[in-house]
Legacy VTK file of the C-alpha trace (Angstrom):
# vtk DataFile Version 3.0
C-alpha trace
ASCII
DATASET POLYDATA
POINTS 303 float
-52.276 6.131 -11.714
-49.802 5.942 -14.605
-50.872 4.936 -18.085
-51.437 1.174 -18.045
-48.909 -0.785 -20.088
-49.943 -4.376 -20.725
-47.638 -7.270 -21.518
-48.774 -8.810 -24.774
-48.683 -12.492 -25.648
-45.546 -11.815 -27.712
-43.880 -10.201 -24.676
-44.768 -13.150 -22.467
-43.438 -15.577 -25.077
-40.080 -13.777 -25.011
-40.000 -14.245 -21.242
-41.075 -17.894 -21.608
-38.212 -18.535 -24.027
-35.680 -16.839 -21.775
-36.927 -18.889 -18.793
-35.524 -22.015 -20.523
-32.123 -20.776 -19.338
-33.059 -20.300 -15.682
-30.098 -22.358 -14.466
-27.570 -21.250 -17.086
-25.846 -19.047 -14.492
-26.579 -20.907 -11.255
-24.485 -19.776 -8.290
-24.066 -20.776 -4.646
-24.839 -17.319 -3.291
-28.288 -16.609 -4.754
-28.932 -19.802 -6.740
-31.138 -19.063 -9.806
-31.382 -15.285 -9.371
-29.397 -14.369 -12.495
-31.414 -16.708 -14.714
-34.624 -15.302 -13.214
-33.491 -11.697 -13.827
-32.470 -12.579 -17.396
-35.919 -14.059 -18.067
-37.846 -11.043 -16.789
-35.755 -8.340 -18.544
-38.190 -7.937 -21.517
-41.008 -7.136 -19.081
-38.873 -4.648 -17.149
-37.875 -2.822 -20.336
-41.473 -2.522 -21.514
-43.168 -1.706 -18.199
-40.664 0.878 -16.949
-39.650 3.682 -19.305
-37.272 5.455 -16.908
-33.743 4.112 -16.556
-33.748 4.378 -12.764
-36.997 2.394 -12.542
-35.542 -0.326 -14.747
-32.411 -0.510 -12.609
-34.477 -0.714 -9.409
-36.651 -3.482 -10.881
-33.624 -5.476 -12.008
-32.044 -5.165 -8.561
-35.325 -6.326 -7.049
-35.143 -9.522 -9.072
-31.483 -10.192 -8.348
-32.432 -11.355 -4.848
-32.215 -15.026 -3.842
-34.422 -17.390 -5.835
-34.360 -21.173 -6.023
-36.957 -23.769 -6.971
-37.428 -26.602 -9.447
-36.598 -25.047 -12.858
-39.929 -26.035 -14.410
-42.302 -24.982 -11.629
-40.663 -21.550 -11.651
-42.985 -20.738 -14.574
-46.192 -20.089 -12.561
-44.185 -17.971 -10.092
-42.828 -16.006 -13.032
-46.369 -15.497 -14.350
-47.658 -14.141 -11.025
-44.621 -11.867 -10.759
-45.268 -10.469 -14.249
-48.819 -9.552 -13.226
-47.578 -7.857 -10.037
-44.923 -5.898 -11.926
-47.498 -4.848 -14.506
-49.787 -3.421 -11.822
-46.894 -1.794 -9.968
-45.752 -0.049 -13.142
-49.309 1.282 -13.534
-49.134 2.887 -10.072
-50.572 0.211 -7.767
-49.217 0.150 -4.209
-47.105 -2.984 -4.506
-43.732 -2.745 -2.816
-40.569 -4.838 -3.176
-41.380 -6.884 -0.066
-44.755 -7.930 -1.504
-43.247 -9.186 -4.756
-40.337 -10.937 -3.033
-42.665 -12.405 -0.397
-44.917 -13.991 -3.028
-41.885 -15.424 -4.848
-40.395 -16.916 -1.681
-43.739 -18.233 -0.459
-44.420 -20.044 -3.747
-40.983 -21.400 -4.584
-40.698 -23.722 -1.563
-43.962 -25.697 -1.878
-43.751 -25.868 -5.682
-40.175 -27.192 -5.535
-41.495 -30.237 -3.682
-43.879 -30.928 -6.576
-41.360 -30.588 -9.395
-38.980 -33.390 -8.418
-41.510 -36.250 -8.089
-43.508 -35.172 -11.152
-40.663 -34.536 -13.596
-37.490 -36.263 -12.337
-39.171 -39.360 -10.844
-42.210 -39.858 -13.108
-42.315 -38.175 -16.519
-38.647 -38.401 -17.481
-38.146 -42.045 -16.353
-41.247 -43.111 -18.319
-40.141 -41.373 -21.528
-36.545 -42.466 -20.936
-37.571 -46.106 -20.517
-39.521 -45.945 -23.772
-36.584 -44.434 -25.646
-34.063 -46.805 -24.042
-36.109 -49.903 -24.894
-36.259 -48.804 -28.529
-32.558 -47.956 -28.600
-31.664 -51.336 -27.040
-33.446 -52.976 -29.962
-31.302 -51.030 -32.421
-33.966 -48.440 -33.289
-32.414 -44.998 -33.797
-35.812 -43.401 -33.092
-35.394 -44.232 -29.391
-33.158 -41.277 -28.402
-34.884 -39.024 -30.944
-38.330 -39.721 -29.462
-36.979 -39.155 -25.955
-35.420 -35.820 -26.928
-38.455 -34.395 -28.724
-41.110 -35.810 -26.370
-39.324 -34.611 -23.243
-38.717 -31.105 -24.558
-42.246 -30.804 -25.962
-43.738 -31.690 -22.554
-41.280 -29.457 -20.687
-41.734 -26.399 -22.882
-45.523 -26.745 -23.067
-45.685 -27.006 -19.272
-43.554 -23.887 -18.874
-45.730 -21.855 -21.226
-49.157 -22.883 -19.953
-48.245 -22.642 -16.269
-46.646 -19.225 -16.847
-49.899 -18.090 -18.466
-51.883 -19.599 -15.598
-49.728 -17.727 -13.084
-50.062 -14.485 -15.061
-53.866 -14.679 -15.181
-54.053 -15.703 -11.514
-51.781 -12.806 -10.594
-54.077 -10.407 -12.439
-56.969 -11.618 -10.263
-54.891 -11.034 -7.120
-54.075 -7.439 -8.081
-57.746 -6.540 -8.672
-58.429 -6.439 -4.927
-55.731 -4.050 -3.722
-58.099 -2.083 -1.506
-59.345 -5.209 0.229
-55.824 -6.125 1.288
-55.807 -9.460 -0.550
-52.233 -9.035 -1.703
-51.149 -8.166 1.832
-52.870 -11.294 3.155
-51.213 -13.441 0.487
-47.827 -11.879 1.223
-48.238 -12.518 4.948
-49.382 -16.094 4.348
-46.498 -16.678 1.933
-44.019 -15.407 4.528
-45.448 -17.709 7.209
-45.380 -20.658 4.822
-41.819 -19.767 3.907
-40.802 -19.992 7.585
-42.342 -23.459 7.849
-40.495 -24.547 4.705
-37.276 -23.103 6.147
-37.649 -25.241 9.280
-38.260 -28.378 7.215
-35.250 -27.703 4.992
-33.059 -26.987 8.019
-33.760 -30.480 9.347
-33.321 -32.104 5.944
-30.306 -30.281 4.508
-28.333 -29.084 7.529
-26.348 -31.716 9.396
-24.334 -31.220 12.590
-22.866 -34.109 14.567
-20.906 -33.576 17.799
-18.690 -36.622 18.375
-17.489 -35.573 21.842
-17.988 -38.504 24.248
-19.791 -37.563 27.462
-20.232 -41.042 29.006
-19.026 -44.640 28.717
-21.101 -47.264 30.536
-19.983 -50.957 30.647
-22.743 -53.346 29.585
-23.804 -56.597 31.141
-22.244 -59.778 29.713
-25.544 -60.711 28.070
-26.157 -57.292 26.537
-23.489 -57.326 23.816
-22.115 -59.641 21.129
-19.084 -61.771 22.038
-17.333 -61.738 18.687
-14.610 -64.172 19.767
-17.221 -66.859 20.522
-18.958 -66.723 17.132
-18.256 -69.578 14.683
-16.157 -68.858 11.611
-17.484 -68.323 8.116
-21.014 -67.662 6.990
-22.567 -69.167 10.119
-20.766 -66.630 12.295
-21.999 -63.797 10.071
-25.545 -65.166 10.234
-25.472 -65.339 14.037
-24.000 -61.824 14.270
-26.873 -60.407 12.184
-29.329 -62.376 14.279
-27.936 -61.028 17.545
-27.879 -57.464 16.235
-31.491 -57.890 15.185
-32.390 -59.090 18.667
-31.057 -55.841 20.160
-27.586 -56.805 21.358
-24.903 -54.127 21.291
-21.865 -54.577 19.049
-19.508 -53.235 21.747
-19.084 -54.123 25.443
-19.854 -50.577 26.535
-22.463 -47.956 25.736
-20.910 -44.746 24.434
-22.982 -41.573 24.698
-21.931 -38.555 22.672
-22.928 -34.929 23.041
-25.010 -35.310 19.877
-26.976 -38.191 21.433
-27.911 -35.957 24.364
-28.911 -33.100 22.073
-31.042 -35.439 19.952
-32.722 -36.731 23.072
-33.495 -33.178 24.138
-34.656 -31.585 20.841
-33.803 -33.405 17.571
-32.417 -31.031 14.954
-32.115 -28.150 17.439
-28.500 -27.331 16.502
-29.401 -27.444 12.809
-32.020 -24.746 13.323
-29.641 -22.675 15.462
-27.050 -22.771 12.682
-29.664 -21.594 10.163
-30.661 -18.726 12.482
-26.982 -17.801 12.902
-26.571 -17.623 9.121
-29.747 -15.536 8.844
-28.437 -13.153 11.510
-25.111 -12.816 9.681
-26.926 -12.109 6.412
-28.969 -9.446 8.194
-25.685 -7.906 9.334
-24.680 -7.671 5.632
-22.100 -10.449 5.841
-21.461 -11.882 2.371
-22.936 -15.379 1.770
-19.604 -16.430 0.256
-17.867 -15.385 3.493
-20.373 -17.434 5.505
-19.836 -20.509 3.292
-16.048 -20.275 3.588
-16.360 -19.715 7.337
-18.513 -22.847 7.710
-15.931 -24.870 5.781
-13.104 -23.634 8.028
-15.040 -24.226 11.255
-16.082 -27.698 10.087
-12.527 -28.702 9.187
-11.066 -27.401 12.451
-13.817 -29.097 14.500
-13.157 -32.372 12.680
-9.410 -32.176 13.310
-10.060 -31.368 16.992
-12.424 -34.337 17.295
-15.416 -32.176 18.221
-17.484 -33.096 15.146
LINES 1 304
303 0 1 2 3 4 5 6 7 8 9 10 11 12 13 14 15 16 17 18 19 20 21 22 23 24 25 26 27 28 29 30 31 32 33 34 35 36 37 38 39 40 41 42 43 44 45 46 47 48 49 50 51 52 53 54 55 56 57 58 59 60 61 62 63 64 65 66 67 68 69 70 71 72 73 74 75 76 77 78 79 80 81 82 83 84 85 86 87 88 89 90 91 92 93 94 95 96 97 98 99 100 101 102 103 104 105 106 107 108 109 110 111 112 113 114 115 116 117 118 119 120 121 122 123 124 125 126 127 128 129 130 131 132 133 134 135 136 137 138 139 140 141 142 143 144 145 146 147 148 149 150 151 152 153 154 155 156 157 158 159 160 161 162 163 164 165 166 167 168 169 170 171 172 173 174 175 176 177 178 179 180 181 182 183 184 185 186 187 188 189 190 191 192 193 194 195 196 197 198 199 200 201 202 203 204 205 206 207 208 209 210 211 212 213 214 215 216 217 218 219 220 221 222 223 224 225 226 227 228 229 230 231 232 233 234 235 236 237 238 239 240 241 242 243 244 245 246 247 248 249 250 251 252 253 254 255 256 257 258 259 260 261 262 263 264 265 266 267 268 269 270 271 272 273 274 275 276 277 278 279 280 281 282 283 284 285 286 287 288 289 290 291 292 293 294 295 296 297 298 299 300 301 302
């Protein structure tokens, strides 16, 4: 084992301050990776004395990372503890550190939005806005200071919580606890990937595979509706009762795919992108390729 170097409170405060700028260099290829690497540089410089070790550590943290900017703090704390033990000679490889980061960032991202964007900030904003509407200059000032005080305190205390929790994880190296956590994080990450594929990836094939004429009583006869608001009211009423808006039922390729396995093509597209990334294809190339394919498919009437 190498001589143990411990990150002091002052070191962790430097990292906490740098983490305020997590999204200062956000990019479409690896999202928040540059902000993450910038935040963790003080720890890398202190824990690794050799230049090649510092370079390897920085490359390790330039991998993809993306979560809510405030809940990144506990992940950062756990990572600091893992890096500290690795620098001391513990058997913690790159995959273990990256696996813990990926496994934590998905679930925590789902917590950050409702807590901060949809609860805390609207409450403080409403307070400040009500004061400002009454001509009180303290309204925006209170909002600014209250919001940043809550945000920065949360970042510090959750980073410390993650750091102390990470230290507990690294105490049981021989029992394989870290390996179990890494495996569980990877499995959880796959579940999160499937959920995000359905939510964020959208494919719609507009190719018509069937046109079936409907019975006279199965669709709305627009020419027989009265004019004005009464006609609109009856149209809404007939739509609500289940009548079709057209005299024929049009079935597209996407309708058939949705009837078979909803979201199946979305997942296939994600797997295709993963396969291309594994083949060392640049993410920027994949993004441009998706744009080109989408435009051509739209012009051809396929999507």
